[in-house]
C-alpha positions as CSV (number, residue, x, y, z in Angstrom):
1,X,-27.0,-14.3,-8.7
2,X,-30.0,-15.2,-10.9
3,X,-33.1,-13.3,-9.8
4,X,-32.1,-13.0,-6.1
5,X,-31.8,-9.6,-4.6
6,X,-28.1,-8.4,-4.2
7,X,-26.6,-9.1,-0.8
8,X,-25.5,-5.8,0.7
9,X,-23.5,-5.6,3.9
10,X,-24.0,-2.4,6.0
11,X,-21.6,-1.2,8.6
12,X,-23.1,0.8,11.4
13,X,-20.2,3.3,11.7
14,X,-19.0,5.1,14.8
15,X,-21.3,4.3,17.7
16,X,-21.0,7.9,19.1
17,X,-22.2,9.4,15.8
18,X,-25.3,9.2,13.7
19,X,-24.3,6.0,11.8
20,X,-26.4,3.6,13.8
21,X,-29.4,6.0,13.6
22,X,-29.3,6.5,9.8
23,X,-28.7,2.7,9.3
24,X,-31.8,1.8,11.3
25,X,-33.9,4.6,9.6
26,X,-32.7,3.3,6.2
27,X,-33.7,-0.3,7.2
28,X,-37.2,1.1,8.0
29,X,-37.5,2.3,4.3
30,X,-39.5,-0.1,2.1
31,X,-37.4,0.8,-0.9
32,X,-34.3,-0.5,0.8
33,X,-35.8,-3.9,1.6
34,X,-37.3,-4.1,-1.9
35,X,-33.9,-3.4,-3.4
36,X,-31.6,-5.7,-1.5
37,X,-31.0,-8.5,1.1
38,X,-29.2,-6.6,3.8
39,X,-27.1,-7.7,6.8
40,X,-25.6,-5.3,9.3
41,X,-22.2,-5.4,10.9
42,X,-22.2,-3.8,14.3
43,X,-23.2,-4.1,17.9
44,X,-26.6,-5.7,18.4
45,X,-27.3,-4.2,21.8
46,X,-26.4,-0.8,20.7
47,X,-28.6,-1.0,17.6
48,X,-31.6,-2.3,19.6
49,X,-31.2,0.5,22.1
50,X,-31.1,3.1,19.4
51,X,-34.1,1.5,17.7
52,X,-36.2,1.4,20.8
53,X,-35.3,4.9,21.8
54,X,-36.4,6.2,18.4
55,X,-39.4,4.0,18.2
56,X,-38.5,2.5,14.9
57,X,-40.4,-0.6,13.7
58,X,-37.3,-2.5,12.5
59,X,-36.9,-6.2,13.6
60,X,-33.3,-7.2,14.3
61,X,-31.9,-10.7,14.6
62,X,-28.6,-11.3,16.4
63,X,-26.1,-13.6,14.5
64,X,-22.5,-14.4,15.2
65,X,-21.4,-15.2,11.7
66,X,-22.5,-14.4,8.2
67,X,-23.3,-18.1,7.5
68,X,-26.2,-17.7,9.9
69,X,-27.9,-14.9,7.9
70,X,-31.5,-15.7,7.0
71,X,-32.3,-12.5,5.1
72,X,-35.8,-12.6,6.5
73,X,-38.2,-10.0,7.9
74,X,-35.9,-9.3,10.8
75,X,-32.6,-7.8,9.7
76,X,-29.6,-10.0,10.5
77,X,-27.0,-8.3,12.7
78,X,-23.5,-9.8,12.8
79,X,-22.9,-8.9,16.4
80,X,-19.5,-7.8,17.5
81,X,-20.6,-7.0,21.1
82,X,-17.9,-4.4,21.3
83,X,-19.6,-1.2,22.3
84,X,-19.1,-0.5,26.0
85,X,-20.0,2.7,27.8
86,X,-20.1,5.7,25.5
87,X,-21.4,9.2,25.1
88,X,-22.8,10.6,21.9
89,X,-20.4,13.0,20.2
90,X,-17.5,11.6,22.2
91,X,-14.3,11.4,20.2
92,X,-12.5,8.3,21.5
93,X,-10.0,5.7,20.2
94,X,-12.4,3.0,21.3
95,X,-15.1,4.2,18.9
96,X,-12.5,4.2,16.1
97,X,-11.5,0.7,16.9
98,X,-15.0,-0.8,16.9
99,X,-16.0,1.1,13.7
100,X,-12.9,-0.3,11.9
101,X,-13.7,-3.8,13.1
102,X,-17.1,-3.7,11.3
103,X,-15.5,-2.5,8.1
104,X,-12.7,-5.0,8.2
105,X,-15.0,-8.0,8.7
106,X,-17.4,-6.9,6.0
107,X,-14.5,-6.3,3.6
108,X,-13.4,-9.9,4.1
109,X,-16.8,-11.1,3.1
110,X,-17.0,-8.8,0.1
111,X,-13.6,-9.9,-1.1
112,X,-14.5,-13.6,-0.8
113,X,-17.7,-13.1,-2.7
114,X,-20.1,-13.8,0.2
115,X,-21.5,-10.3,-0.2
116,X,-22.2,-8.6,-3.5
117,X,-21.6,-5.1,-2.2
118,X,-21.1,-2.8,0.8
119,X,-22.6,0.4,2.1
120,X,-20.8,2.0,5.0
121,X,-22.2,4.4,7.6
122,X,-19.8,7.1,8.6
123,X,-16.7,6.6,10.7
124,X,-14.7,9.4,12.3
125,X,-11.3,10.0,10.7
126,X,-9.7,11.3,13.9
127,X,-11.2,8.5,16.0
128,X,-9.7,5.8,13.7
129,X,-6.4,7.7,13.7
130,X,-6.4,7.6,17.6
131,X,-7.1,3.9,17.3
132,X,-3.9,3.5,15.3
133,X,-5.2,3.4,11.7
134,X,-2.8,4.8,9.1
135,X,-5.7,5.6,6.8
136,X,-7.9,8.7,6.5
137,X,-11.0,6.7,5.9
138,X,-12.6,3.5,4.5
139,X,-11.6,3.9,0.9
140,X,-7.8,3.9,1.0
141,X,-7.8,0.9,3.3
142,X,-10.1,-1.0,0.9
143,X,-7.9,-0.1,-2.0
144,X,-4.9,-1.5,-0.3
145,X,-6.7,-4.7,0.8
146,X,-7.9,-5.3,-2.8
147,X,-4.6,-4.2,-4.5
148,X,-6.7,-1.6,-6.4
149,X,-4.5,1.1,-8.0
150,X,-7.1,2.9,-10.2
151,X,-10.3,4.0,-8.5
152,X,-12.3,7.1,-8.1
153,X,-15.2,8.3,-6.0
154,X,-18.5,8.9,-7.8
155,X,-20.8,11.3,-6.0
156,X,-24.4,11.3,-7.2
157,X,-27.8,12.7,-6.2
158,X,-29.6,11.4,-9.3
159,X,-29.2,14.8,-11.0
160,X,-25.4,15.5,-10.8
161,X,-22.7,12.9,-11.1
162,X,-19.1,13.8,-10.2
163,X,-15.8,11.9,-9.9
164,X,-12.5,13.1,-8.4
165,X,-8.8,13.0,-9.2
166,X,-8.0,13.0,-5.5
167,X,-10.0,12.8,-2.2
168,X,-8.9,13.0,1.4
169,X,-5.5,14.7,1.2
170,X,-4.5,18.3,2.0
171,X,-5.2,20.9,-0.7
172,X,-1.5,21.5,-1.3
173,X,-1.0,17.8,-2.0
174,X,-4.1,17.7,-4.1
175,X,-2.7,20.3,-6.4
176,X,0.6,18.4,-6.8
177,X,-1.5,15.3,-7.9
178,X,-3.0,17.2,-10.8
179,X,-0.8,15.8,-13.5
180,X,-1.7,14.8,-17.0
181,X,-1.4,11.1,-16.1
182,X,-3.5,11.3,-13.0
183,X,-6.3,13.3,-14.7
184,X,-6.2,10.9,-17.6
185,X,-6.4,7.8,-15.3
186,X,-9.5,9.4,-13.6
187,X,-11.1,10.0,-17.0
188,X,-10.5,6.4,-18.0
189,X,-11.8,5.0,-14.8
190,X,-14.9,7.2,-14.9
191,X,-15.6,6.2,-18.5
192,X,-15.1,2.5,-17.9
193,X,-17.1,2.3,-14.6
194,X,-20.1,4.6,-15.1
195,X,-22.1,1.8,-16.8
196,X,-22.3,0.4,-13.2
197,X,-24.9,3.2,-12.5
198,X,-26.6,2.8,-15.9
199,X,-24.7,5.4,-17.8
200,X,-23.4,4.0,-21.1
201,X,-20.9,5.9,-23.3
202,X,-20.8,8.8,-20.8
203,X,-20.1,12.4,-21.7
204,X,-17.6,13.9,-19.3
205,X,-17.1,17.5,-18.4
206,X,-13.7,18.3,-16.9
207,X,-13.5,20.9,-14.2
208,X,-10.5,23.2,-14.3
209,X,-8.1,24.0,-11.4
210,X,-7.6,27.7,-11.3
211,X,-10.2,30.5,-11.4
212,X,-11.6,30.7,-14.9
213,X,-9.6,27.6,-15.7
214,X,-6.5,29.7,-15.8
215,X,-7.7,32.3,-18.3
216,X,-5.2,31.1,-20.9
217,X,-2.3,31.1,-18.4
218,X,-3.1,34.5,-16.9
219,X,-4.2,32.9,-13.6
220,X,-1.9,29.9,-13.5
221,X,-0.7,27.4,-16.1
222,X,-1.8,24.1,-14.6
223,X,-5.0,23.9,-16.6
224,X,-3.1,24.4,-19.9
225,X,-0.1,22.3,-19.0
226,X,-1.8,19.3,-17.2
227,X,-5.6,19.2,-17.5
228,X,-6.1,20.1,-21.2
229,X,-3.5,17.5,-22.5
230,X,-5.3,14.8,-20.4
231,X,-8.6,15.7,-22.0
232,X,-7.1,15.7,-25.5
233,X,-5.5,12.3,-24.9
234,X,-8.7,10.9,-23.5
235,X,-10.6,12.1,-26.6
236,X,-7.9,10.4,-28.8
237,X,-8.8,7.1,-26.9
238,X,-12.5,7.5,-27.8
239,X,-13.6,9.0,-24.4
240,X,-16.2,11.8,-24.8
241,X,-14.5,14.4,-22.6
242,X,-14.5,18.2,-22.8
243,X,-12.8,20.9,-20.8
244,X,-11.3,22.2,-18.6
245,X,-14.2,24.4,-17.7
246,X,-14.1,27.3,-15.2
247,X,-14.8,25.8,-11.8
248,X,-17.3,28.4,-10.7
249,X,-19.7,27.7,-13.6
250,X,-18.8,24.1,-14.5
251,X,-21.6,22.4,-12.6
252,X,-24.3,24.5,-14.3
253,X,-23.4,22.4,-17.4
254,X,-24.3,19.3,-15.5
255,X,-27.6,20.8,-14.3
256,X,-28.4,21.7,-17.9
257,X,-27.8,18.0,-18.9
258,X,-24.8,18.8,-21.0
259,X,-22.7,16.1,-19.4
260,X,-23.4,12.8,-17.7
261,X,-20.6,13.3,-15.2
262,X,-18.3,16.1,-14.1
263,X,-14.7,15.2,-13.2
264,X,-13.4,17.4,-10.4
265,X,-9.8,17.9,-9.5
266,X,-10.0,17.6,-5.7
267,X,-12.4,16.8,-2.8
268,X,-14.2,20.0,-2.1
269,X,-14.5,21.1,-5.7
270,X,-16.7,18.1,-6.3
271,X,-18.4,17.7,-2.9
272,X,-19.6,21.2,-2.4
273,X,-22.0,21.3,-5.4
274,X,-23.5,17.9,-4.4
275,X,-24.0,19.0,-0.8
276,X,-25.8,22.1,-1.9
277,X,-27.8,20.5,-4.7
278,X,-29.0,17.6,-2.5
279,X,-29.6,19.5,0.7
280,X,-32.2,17.9,3.0
281,X,-34.2,20.0,5.5
282,X,-32.5,19.8,8.9
283,X,-29.0,19.9,7.5
284,X,-28.9,16.5,5.9
285,X,-27.8,15.5,2.4
286,X,-29.4,13.1,-0.1
287,X,-26.4,12.4,-2.3
288,X,-24.2,9.4,-1.8
289,X,-20.8,8.0,-2.8
290,X,-20.0,5.0,-5.0
291,X,-16.4,4.0,-5.4
292,X,-15.7,3.1,-9.0
293,X,-12.9,0.6,-9.8
294,X,-13.1,-1.8,-6.8
295,X,-13.7,-5.6,-7.5
296,X,-17.0,-5.3,-5.6
297,X,-19.6,-2.6,-5.3
298,X,-19.0,-0.2,-2.5
299,X,-21.1,2.8,-1.4
300,X,-21.0,5.1,1.6
301,X,-22.8,8.1,2.9
302,X,-21.7,11.5,1.7
303,X,-22.0,13.0,5.2
304,X,-19.9,12.3,8.3
305,X,-20.6,11.2,11.9
306,X,-22.3,14.5,12.8
307,X,-21.2,14.3,16.4
308,X,-23.0,17.6,17.0
309,X,-26.5,16.1,16.5
310,X,-25.8,12.5,17.4
311,X,-28.3,11.1,19.8
312,X,-31.0,13.7,19.1
313,X,-32.9,11.5,16.7
314,X,-33.0,14.1,13.9
315,X,-30.4,12.7,11.5
316,X,-31.7,12.4,7.9
317,X,-31.2,8.9,6.4
318,X,-31.5,10.0,2.8
319,X,-27.8,9.4,1.9
320,X,-27.8,6.0,3.5
321,X,-31.0,5.0,1.7
322,X,-29.6,6.2,-1.6
323,X,-26.3,4.4,-1.0
324,X,-27.9,1.0,-0.4
325,X,-30.3,1.2,-3.4
326,X,-27.5,2.6,-5.6
327,X,-25.2,-0.3,-4.5
328,X,-27.9,-2.8,-5.3
329,X,-28.5,-1.3,-8.7
330,X,-24.8,-1.3,-9.4
331,X,-24.6,-5.0,-8.6
332,X,-27.3,-5.7,-11.1
333,X,-25.5,-3.6,-13.7
334,X,-22.4,-5.7,-13.2
335,X,-24.2,-9.0,-13.5
């Protein structure tokens, strides 16, 4: 890649949500254009309509194939021309189909090396389910397409980093996945991949499962029987890991700079602290998600489609901006 800026593909997300809006607002940010060469996968007419309605000074250039990308002052848009009549906040299979089409094409280009990384605006899980997808989101689909077995989601707001043993599964199933091997795999993946975000030889704090991390077995045995042995085995392998810590106070240790990354046992345990710590006025969030373990760099927004505010022009682009710049930085770290 020499000194060229990384090539980052952006997908505009569900057209009935805030994805197109936050994508355009991110493209208006000087830091994004300084960090990467970007190309958008989406519907050109829809994006220009949103841009004009919001009065955003973002030049867009319609292309039909990635080979036509010029990466100039105007942002190239690989135009799918697939958004028909729609209403903001409308949950429809059609919206799920078009948002999956953007992800699928961009994924082809990341796999074949024509893009250095991806940053995805939000899709709606129920909409893609209505469209026939078997997946609960982008990540599992990308893992299958790339034959990636070991990966984890890193959430970061620049102050707190957290990875997860499991993501988009019911809580009952998430608890079943808390085994020594699964926790150990997450610790290994976190340790191996954190250098992508500039964290060498990371110190990992491991969050317990039960209140008070089980209180020595008084409030459940899973921490002692599954999590603690994983931490011990990780330390035997040279990984700087400690825990399990009581979940209610564990993230204070990250805020006090005791650990480079916290390892959470399930989705909400890791997401809630990041949503609170990176809250943006108006209900937005500044944190973003980087998937560690894929053969290419992949980021996505921490928030969803926000159907309730879609079309109002008030969506905060902070998570999308952070995602693009973080993806570009991660590409450079890999080089």
